[in-house]
Steps between C-alpha positions, in 0.01 A plus 500: 500500500832360622461689827151354549631148437776551757248627755276199437795265538601671825143479632485128419825424682416704810126426527333268247756218519619564855421209740443757774195640318385180332501275808596723794812291561725601790299797625347355820753604771568832331132599491480485878753784517329736258241682709662828388688608187813563710497142630433365151797692361731372775395134471493519119852642492614234751360210296634659180852524648493154662386353167784674315776415751386136531487462121845652462650282775353180356608594146856551625523182709267262311795286383585424862144403603421127459165436331389272786508785753419787264170594666650497849790718385260742332297526821813567704617775263159672501478461879839668544398809303157503666662494845728790406196705392306401812785622722534822297128580505477416872806696609376811322138459621382521140219245551299416816649200692170308493506502120876469462539185713212309340496582131853597393650150567233345274667672202765225524232251390345721232384258229551754220865563592570128549346410165701767318825409674453131426452576130787747457744287699511270195579780254853541368525881508549673836263790436236303307254571782512880458223555238254276682604650834421851374162409347375267774635722778339810348163323478533387862583856609207647304251253651614576854472875446151474346376282790661735752334801335158335532561384858640829630221704344212277615648436847608853589372724217856612441777461241867506608386621841309796353133508601272504196159478670410620848241230572564270797294214352788316337502133390754363749454150355749596227771578756513130597663216301159372386440843345828461314384179336165653408665804341748273316213282378316804365811636326598162352142435390478834316842458337427143384163612364673773298764253377231255382308777325819618329580145383148458358539822299824371350338176377 
């Protein structure tokens, strides 16, 4: 019984009460880079790390940041870490240049990260952001991987580069950014439907 309660609580924090799943906040630029599971893992890990490092930096230096320029300072901190990751991914040819140059810099203006940083910059404890970082970041990672799974399978009939079906009649629409938003809409719609049905059962 206790184990079930803990699992339900974990599910609520990662999915049911996660703004990523409820409203799709902050997923737009990342979805464009998730045509395969490999890409989704790389961009998810990048956003996850940038979110953590930015939160840690702001928690450490929040006393030195005037409230009047807080947002600008937050943007500069995120942009610094985003630039480091852009250089690293580019120098190692981990992502294609056409995707790297357009979408990676947009992470610096990710509304989810900015909203979280603005909230936790007012907290007294340095690591107060950690629980929310773990739950929100995990939900973000899960959504990207699910969308990438759908897109890679429907676009190429493969998973992790392994061909599943031999047919050449693939749905290439899902390999484009518009396919990313459609797959995200389907996933978010199903998850929110399940959340609403669960809440009705608990009434």
